KEBA-219974 format. One record per atom (N, C-alpha, C, O): residue in one letter; x, y, z; residue number from 1; atom name. Coordinates in steps of 0.02 Angstrom, whole numbers, padded with zeros to 5 digits. Layout:
! KEBA-219974
R   aa        x        y        z     i   at
R    A        X        Y        Z   NUM   CA
...
***
This chain:
! KEBA-219974
R   aa        x        y        z     i   at
R    M   -06343    00072    06746     1    N
R    M   -06394    00129    06773     1   CA
R    M   -06448    00113    06791     1    C
R    M   -06489    00087    06752     1    O
R    L   -06460    00126    06855     2    N
R    L   -06527    00117    06884     2   CA
R    L   -06585    00156    06895     2    C
R    L   -06574    00201    06935     2    O
R    R   -06638    00154    06875     3    N
R    R   -06712    00185    06858     3   CA
R    R   -06743    00206    06923     3    C
R    R   -06762    00162    06961     3    O
R    K   -06747    00248    06933     4    N
R    K   -06789    00256    06963     4   CA
R    K   -06861    00253    06994     4    C
R    K   -06888    00308    06988     4    O
R    S   -06893    00218    07019     5    N
R    S   -06944    00182    07024     5   CA
R    S   -07011    00231    07043     5    C
R    S   -07000    00268    07092     5    O
R    Y   -07064    00236    07019     6    N
R    Y   -07113    00277    07046     6   CA
R    Y   -07179    00249    07040     6    C
R    Y   -07192    00208    06995     6    O
R    P   -07226    00272    07089     7    N
R    P   -07276    00252    07096     7   CA
R    P   -07316    00238    07018     7    C
R    P   -07304    00274    06970     7    O
R    M   -07354    00191    07015     8    N
R    M   -07394    00198    06943     8   CA
R    M   -07430    00234    06961     8    C
R    M   -07427    00245    07021     8    O
R    D   -07489    00278    06914     9    N
R    D   -07531    00326    06910     9   CA
R    D   -07601    00261    06905     9    C
R    D   -07606    00202    06886     9    O
R    G   -07640    00307    06930    10    N
R    G   -07701    00257    06925    10   CA
R    G   -07740    00254    06850    10    C
R    G   -07769    00206    06827    10    O
R    R   -07734    00296    06830    11    N
R    R   -07745    00307    06748    11   CA
R    R   -07717    00251    06705    11    C
R    R   -07750    00238    06655    11    O
R    E   -07639    00201    06719    12    N
R    E   -07631    00170    06680    12   CA
R    E   -07678    00081    06692    12    C
R    E   -07679    00031    06655    12    O
R    F   -07711    00093    06757    13    N
R    F   -07747    00019    06763    13   CA
R    F   -07819    00059    06745    13    C
R    F   -07850    00016    06714    13    O
R    Y   -07866    00126    06749    14    N
R    Y   -07915    00136    06735    14   CA
R    Y   -07913    00128    06647    14    C
R    Y   -07961    00133    06608    14    O
R    S   -07850    00117    06635    15    N
R    S   -07878    00128    06528    15   CA
R    S   -07873    00072    06518    15    C
R    S   -07856    00066    06459    15    O
R    S   -07879    00021    06545    16    N
R    S   -07907   -00057    06543    16   CA
R    S   -07968   -00051    06545    16    C
R    S   -08003   -00046    06495    16    O
R    L   -07996   -00050    06629    17    N
R    L   -08065   -00043    06628    17   CA
R    L   -08116    00019    06592    17    C
R    L   -08177    00017    06588    17    O
R    I   -08075    00068    06570    18    N
R    I   -08114    00092    06523    18   CA
R    I   -08115    00061    06452    18    C
R    I   -08172    00069    06429    18    O
R    R   -08079    00034    06414    19    N
R    R   -08073   -00021    06355    19   CA
R    R   -08119   -00062    06388    19    C
R    R   -08166   -00060    06347    19    O
R    L   -08134   -00092    06428    20    N
R    L   -08180   -00125    06446    20   CA
R    L   -08261   -00105    06426    20    C
R    L   -08300   -00126    06384    20    O
R    H   -08267   -00052    06479    21    N
R    H   -08330   -00010    06459    21   CA
R    H   -08332    00014    06393    21    C
R    H   -08391    00006    06379    21    O
R    I   -08311    00032    06355    22    N
R    I   -08289    00029    06292    22   CA
R    I   -08337   -00021    06242    22    C
R    I   -08389   -00012    06210    22    O
R    L   -08288   -00080    06254    23    N
R    L   -08332   -00142    06211    23   CA
R    L   -08374   -00158    06245    23    C
R    L   -08421   -00172    06208    23    O
R    H   -08390   -00166    06304    24    N
R    H   -08464   -00172    06342    24   CA
R    H   -08511   -00158    06308    24    C
R    H   -08547   -00197    06277    24    O
R    H   -08515   -00063    06311    25    N
R    H   -08581   -00061    06262    25   CA
R    H   -08580   -00042    06184    25    C
R    H   -08626   -00012    06156    25    O
R    A   -08523   -00063    06154    26    N
R    A   -08521   -00080    06092    26   CA
R    A   -08549   -00129    06067    26    C
R    A   -08563   -00131    06007    26    O
R    V   -08562   -00184    06116    27    N
R    V   -08594   -00251    06075    27   CA
R    V   -08664   -00232    06080    27    C
R    V   -08706   -00257    06042    27    O
R    K   -08680   -00183    06129    28    N
R    K   -08757   -00181    06137    28   CA
R    K   -08795   -00132    06071    28    C
R    K   -08848   -00143    06044    28    O
R    E   -08753   -00085    06060    29    N
R    E   -08756   -00031    06002    29   CA
R    E   -08706    00001    05978    29    C
R    E   -08657    00006    06015    29    O
R    P   -08703    00024    05924    30    N
R    P   -08664    00069    05889    30   CA
R    P   -08646    00142    05946    30    C
R    P   -08692    00181    05958    30    O
R    I   -08590    00150    05971    31    N
R    I   -08568    00212    06000    31   CA
R    I   -08531    00261    05955    31    C
R    I   -08507    00264    05898    31    O
R    F   -08539    00298    06014    32    N
R    F   -08502    00359    05987    32   CA
R    F   -08474    00420    06035    32    C
R    F   -08499    00441    06087    32    O
R    G   -08414    00442    05998    33    N
R    G   -08366    00493    06051    33   CA
R    G   -08410    00522    06115    33    C
R    G   -08415    00503    06173    33    O
R    L   -08435    00567    06086    34    N
R    L   -08471    00615    06155    34   CA
R    L   -08510    00570    06191    34    C
R    L   -08495    00556    06249    34    O
R    A   -08588    00531    06147    35    N
R    A   -08601    00488    06207    35   CA
R    A   -08546    00439    06258    35    C
R    A   -08539    00446    06318    35    O
R    I   -08518    00401    06224    36    N
R    I   -08470    00354    06283    36   CA
R    I   -08424    00402    06340    36    C
R    I   -08401    00375    06391    36    O
R    I   -08413    00473    06327    37    N
R    I   -08364    00511    06369    37   CA
R    I   -08429    00521    06415    37    C
R    I   -08420    00530    06476    37    O
R    E   -08491    00521    06391    38    N
R    E   -08543    00546    06455    38   CA
R    E   -08557    00474    06483    38    C
R    E   -08540    00466    06542    38    O
R    E   -08584    00422    06451    39    N
R    E   -08587    00373    06484    39   CA
R    E   -08536    00352    06546    39    C
R    E   -08555    00333    06601    39    O
R    L   -08466    00358    06526    40    N
R    L   -08413    00343    06570    40   CA
R    L   -08399    00393    06635    40    C
R    L   -08367    00376    06685    40    O
R    A   -08431    00461    06623    41    N
R    A   -08437    00508    06672    41   CA
R    A   -08483    00471    06721    41    C
R    A   -08482    00485    06781    41    O
R    C   -08510    00437    06704    42    N
R    C   -08588    00405    06768    42   CA
R    C   -08551    00383    06817    42    C
R    C   -08558    00396    06877    42    O
R    H   -08496    00334    06784    43    N
R    H   -08454    00288    06828    43   CA
R    H   -08397    00323    06847    43    C
R    H   -08352    00290    06872    43    O
R    G   -08391    00388    06840    44    N
R    G   -08333    00424    06880    44   CA
R    G   -08244    00441    06876    44    C
R    G   -08195    00458    06909    44    O
R    Y   -08284    00411    06765    45    N
R    Y   -08219    00428    06716    45   CA
R    Y   -08214    00498    06708    45    C
R    Y   -08269    00524    06706    45    O
R    K   -08172    00535    06703    46    N
R    K   -08169    00608    06668    46   CA
R    K   -08128    00615    06596    46    C
R    K   -08083    00653    06578    46    O
R    L   -08163    00565    06567    47    N
R    L   -08116    00567    06473    47   CA
R    L   -08110    00629    06449    47    C
R    L   -08158    00661    06472    47    O
R    S   -08064    00679    06399    48    N
R    S   -08094    00733    06343    48   CA
R    S   -08079    00653    06289    48    C
R    S   -08065    00593    06286    48    O
R    S   -08104    00738    06243    49    N
R    S   -08099    00685    06178    49   CA
R    S   -08032    00676    06154    49    C
R    S   -08016    00630    06117    49    O
R    G   -07986    00728    06181    50    N
R    G   -07899    00714    06145    50   CA
R    G   -07896    00638    06201    50    C
R    G   -07845    00605    06189    50    O
R    T   -07930    00614    06243    51    N
R    T   -07900    00546    06242    51   CA
R    T   -07947    00504    06231    51    C
R    T   -07928    00449    06251    51    O
R    L   -07993    00502    06211    52    N
R    L   -08052    00435    06188    52   CA
R    L   -08043    00415    06137    52    C
R    L   -08035    00355    06126    52    O
R    Y   -08040    00470    06080    53    N
R    Y   -08023    00479    06029    53   CA
R    Y   -07979    00436    05995    53    C
R    Y   -07994    00399    05949    53    O
R    P   -07904    00444    06028    54    N
R    P   -07848    00402    06004    54   CA
R    P   -07832    00335    06031    54    C
R    P   -07787    00300    06010    54    O
R    M   -07903    00308    06116    55    N
R    M   -07908    00272    06117    55   CA
R    M   -07968    00204    06066    55    C
R    M   -07963    00143    06056    55    O
R    L   -08017    00254    06046    56    N
R    L   -08051    00229    06006    56   CA
R    L   -08035    00183    05920    56    C
R    L   -08055    00140    05881    56    O
R    H   -07981    00235    05933    57    N
R    H   -07928    00237    05851    57   CA
R    H   -07903    00178    05871    57    C
R    H   -07919    00132    05833    57    O
R    D   -07864    00158    05925    58    N
R    D   -07819    00096    05923    58   CA
R    D   -07844    00057    05935    58    C
R    D   -07815    00003    05933    58    O
R    M   -07890    00059    05950    59    N
R    M   -07939    00008    05969    59   CA
R    M   -07978   -00038    05896    59    C
R    M   -07983   -00099    05889    59    O
R    E   -08001    00023    05847    60    N
R    E   -07997   -00011    05784    60   CA
R    E   -07955   -00022    05747    60    C
R    E   -07973   -00054    05697    60    O
R    R   -07875    00002    05752    61    N
R    R   -07836   -00022    05717    61   CA
R    R   -07813   -00101    05730    61    C
R    R   -07792   -00143    05691    61    O
R    K   -07826   -00104    05804    62    N
R    K   -07804   -00186    05831    62   CA
R    K   -07854   -00224    05816    62    C
R    K   -07839   -00283    05807    62    O
R    G   -07912   -00209    05810    63    N
R    G   -07959   -00245    05776    63   CA
R    G   -08030   -00261    05812    63    C
R    G   -08077   -00292    05788    63    O
R    Y   -08023   -00224    05892    64    N
R    Y   -08065   -00223    05946    64   CA
R    Y   -08145   -00211    05896    64    C
R    Y   -08186   -00257    05899    64    O
R    L   -08155   -00160    05863    65    N
R    L   -08195   -00110    05836    65   CA
R    L   -08195   -00099    05764    65    C
R    L   -08147   -00107    05726    65    O
R    H   -08262   -00078    05748    66    N
R    H   -08262   -00064    05690    66   CA
R    H   -08305    00003    05678    66    C
R    H   -08353    00021    05713    66    O
R    S   -08279    00034    05625    67    N
R    S   -08314    00113    05625    67   CA
R    S   -08344    00100    05563    67    C
R    S   -08330    00054    05525    67    O
R    V   -08399    00159    05551    68    N
R    V   -08428    00169    05486    68   CA
R    V   -08446    00249    05511    68    C
R    V   -08451    00268    05569    68    O
R    E   -08453    00282    05462    69    N
R    E   -08477    00363    05452    69   CA
R    E   -08566    00355    05448    69    C
R    E   -08607    00314    05426    69    O
R    E   -08566    00402    05475    70    N
R    E   -08651    00423    05483    70   CA
R    E   -08659    00487    05467    70    C
R    E   -08639    00531    05506    70    O
R    R   -08691    00504    05401    71    N
R    R   -08707    00556    05401    71   CA
R    R   -08798    00579    05392    71    C
R    R   -08843    00547    05366    71    O
R    S   -08799    00643    05426    72    N
R    S   -08871    00653    05452    72   CA
R    S   -08845    00751    05430    72    C
R    S   -08813    00790    05466    72    O
R    G   -08879    00766    05349    73    N
R    G   -08874    00829    05338    73   CA
R    G   -08802    00842    05328    73    C
R    G   -08757    00809    05302    73    O
R    R   -08802    00903    05358    74    N
R    R   -08737    00928    05347    74   CA
R    R   -08687    00880    05408    74    C
R    R   -08627    00869    05400    74    O
R    H   -08719    00861    05456    75    N
R    H   -08664    00841    05494    75   CA
R    H   -08637    00777    05493    75    C
R    H   -08669    00738    05456    75    O
R    S   -08590    00753    05520    76    N
R    S   -08562    00676    05519    76   CA
R    S   -08554    00650    05594    76    C
R    S   -08553    00687    05643    76    O
R    R   -08547    00567    05596    77    N
R    R   -08536    00550    05649    77   CA
R    R   -08499    00477    05653    77    C
R    R   -08522    00440    05610    77    O
R    R   -08454    00450    05687    78    N
R    R   -08417    00394    05682    78   CA
R    R   -08445    00349    05742    78    C
R    R   -08435    00363    05801    78    O
R    L   -08485    00286    05716    79    N
R    L   -08513    00241    05750    79   CA
R    L   -08458    00186    05766    79    C
R    L   -08406    00186    05733    79    O
R    Y   -08466    00147    05809    80    N
R    Y   -08413    00101    05831    80   CA
R    Y   -08453    00059    05854    80    C
R    Y   -08498    00062    05896    80    O
R    R   -08423    00002    05809    81    N
R    R   -08469   -00073    05850    81   CA
R    R   -08415   -00111    05878    81    C
R    R   -08358   -00089    05876    81    O
R    T   -08426   -00157    05900    82    N
R    T   -08364   -00222    05926    82   CA
R    T   -08368   -00252    05881    82    C
R    T   -08415   -00254    05841    82    O
R    T   -08291   -00298    05882    83    N
R    T   -08302   -00344    05790    83   CA
R    T   -08304   -00413    05846    83    C
R    T   -08316   -00420    05906    83    O
R    E   -08286   -00458    05789    84    N
R    E   -08280   -00535    05823    84   CA
R    E   -08225   -00541    05858    84    C
R    E   -08233   -00583    05903    84    O
R    L   -08165   -00516    05858    85    N
R    L   -08122   -00510    05925    85   CA
R    L   -08122   -00454    05969    85    C
R    L   -08083   -00453    06017    85    O
R    G   -08165   -00405    05958    86    N
R    G   -08184   -00381    06026    86   CA
R    G   -08234   -00407    06080    86    C
R    G   -08239   -00392    06140    86    O
R    K   -08266   -00444    06045    87    N
R    K   -08333   -00504    06074    87   CA
R    K   -08306   -00553    06131    87    C
R    K   -08321   -00558    06191    87    O
R    T   -08266   -00584    06097    88    N
R    T   -08204   -00643    06127    88   CA
R    T   -08162   -00613    06176    88    C
R    T   -08154   -00640    06230    88    O
R    T   -08130   -00549    06157    89    N
R    T   -08092   -00524    06224    89   CA
R    T   -08127   -00514    06272    89    C
R    T   -08112   -00525    06330    89    O
R    L   -08198   -00482    06245    90    N
R    L   -08241   -00456    06327    90   CA
R    L   -08282   -00494    06356    90    C
R    L   -08316   -00474    06404    90    O
R    E   -08287   -00574    06325    91    N
R    E   -08309   -00625    06351    91   CA
R    E   -08243   -00643    06399    91    C
R    E   -08245   -00631    06459    91    O
R    D   -08188   -00672    06368    92    N
R    D   -08129   -00679    06428    92   CA
R    D   -08101   -00628    06458    92    C
R    D   -08048   -00646    06483    92    O
R    A   -08112   -00578    06466    93    N
R    A   -08101   -00525    06511    93   CA
R    A   -08163   -00526    06562    93    C
R    A   -08153   -00489    06610    93    O
R    K   -08198   -00544    06563    94    N
R    K   -08266   -00544    06594    94   CA
R    K   -08249   -00615    06652    94    C
R    K   -08265   -00602    06710    94    O
R    E   -08225   -00669    06643    95    N
R    E   -08220   -00714    06664    95   CA
R    E   -08167   -00686    06698    95    C
R    E   -08183   -00693    06757    95    O
R    K   -08102   -00653    06694    96    N
R    K   -08053   -00633    06729    96   CA
R    K   -08069   -00583    06769    96    C
R    K   -08038   -00585    06822    96    O
R    V   -08103   -00541    06763    97    N
R    V   -08134   -00493    06792    97   CA
R    V   -08165   -00524    06871    97    C
R    V   -08156   -00499    06926    97    O
R    K   -08205   -00588    06854    98    N
R    K   -08268   -00609    06875    98   CA
R    K   -08219   -00631    06929    98    C
R    K   -08224   -00600    06982    98    O
R    E   -08167   -00687    06925    99    N
R    E   -08108   -00720    06988    99   CA
R    E   -08081   -00634    07008    99    C
R    E   -08108   -00620    07061    99    O
R    L   -08055   -00596    06991   100    N
R    L   -08019   -00545    07015   100   CA
R    L   -08074   -00513    07065   100    C
R    L   -08057   -00490    07119   100    O
R    F   -08139   -00511    07045   101    N
R    F   -08165   -00471    07097   101   CA
R    F   -08174   -00514    07182   101    C
R    F   -08154   -00500    07239   101    O
R    G   -08210   -00565    07154   102    N
R    G   -08198   -00620    07207   102   CA
R    G   -08134   -00617    07240   102    C
R    G   -08140   -00616    07301   102    O
R    E   -08071   -00616    07218   103    N
R    E   -08018   -00611    07257   103   CA
R    E   -08007   -00549    07306   103    C
R    E   -07982   -00548    07362   103    O
R    L   -08033   -00495    07264   104    N
R    L   -08023   -00453    07280   104   CA
R    L   -08092   -00443    07353   104    C
R    L   -08074   -00415    07406   104    O
R    F   -08138   -00460    07348   105    N
R    F   -08196   -00462    07397   105   CA
R    F   -08214   -00514    07456   105    C
R    F   -08265   -00509    07491   105    O
R    E   -08160   -00567    07460   106    N
R    E   -08158   -00618    07468   106   CA
R    E   -08191   -00619    07547   106    C
R    E   -08240   -00648    07571   106    O
R    N   -08130   -00564    07580   107    N
R    N   -08118   -00549    07656   107   CA
R    N   -08163   -00496    07678   107    C
R    N   -08177   -00488    07738   107    O
R    S   -08188   -00454    07623   108    N
R    S   -08218   -00398    07656   108   CA
R    S   -08261   -00407    07705   108    C
R    S   -08287   -00359    07733   108    O
***
């Protein structure tokens, strides 16, 4: 049985870029959901909490992020930091992105 081929949805490509953004910011300082949603919006990504939080949880489950719960009075917030695996992955990805960027724009 042949499967019908559908064009790839841009979200499939952007998902990895969003993950790199998350790692990049979580290396610099602890991040939390709402702040990273706002940061990504500055770059043109429109994410809902229903999209972001499963992504953060998946990245933590896979060992790229580590989180702690921070309490302030009656409020709490989960803060995420990049793990050593996340840092290594980000550095490897930077090299690959740099190479791809060069190829994408070499004749522009």
